[in-house]
N, C-alpha and C positions, 0 to 999 in steps of 0.2 A: 345828405343833412338831416340829424332828426333831432333839433331844440328841446326843450323842455325841464322842468323842473323833475327831479328826483322823482321815482316814485310819486310820480302825478302829484307831489306837494306835499302827502305825507311824510316825507321827514325831510325836512326843511335843512339845509346846509350848517346854519348856524347851533343845532345840534352834535354835528358831526365829530366823532372821537378818532383819536391820533388811530392809526392800523384798522378803521371800521371797513368791512368787506357788505358792499350791498351787491343785488343782482336788480337790474332794471333792462327792459325787454323795450329794444327799441326798434322801429321798422323803417325799411328805405328802399325805394325805387333805384334798382343799378342796372345801368344802361346794356342791354343786349346781353348778352353769355358770354359775357370776355371778363376779364382778371389776371390773377387774384386782386385782389382791393383793400387797402389797408385799414383796416377800422382805428380811428383814434377816439382821443375822450377827452374835453376839455373843462375847465368850468371857470366862471366870471360871477360878478357880484351883479346881480340884474338891478338893485338901484343904480348902479353906475354905469354899468356897462364894463365895467373893467375886467381883463380878465386875469383871475387868478394863476399865480405862476407853480408849477409842483415842485417840491421839494424832494430831496434824495435823486438827484439824476440831470443829465443833461439833456432838458427840452427845452430849446432855444424858443421856438412859438408858439411854448406853455401849453401843448399839446402832450400825450401821451400815447403811444401806438399798446393798442389792446388786444388783437390780433389780425386776421383776416378771413375774408370770405370770397368763394368764387372758385374756380375751377386751376 
């Protein structure tokens, strides 16, 4: 879990445009040397806590798999 504003709040969601790509680095401790682990990205409205649903895919829980880490 590595929650927080994208780019430390320097590029707020309300100014994002469609098809914008950003790179944001997050650190998370993984238990032991097991894996692989799937990395997901999800977005929510900080004022309401409402999870925003991604467009253009079948993501029923509102998170998008973006990669894996681990052996």
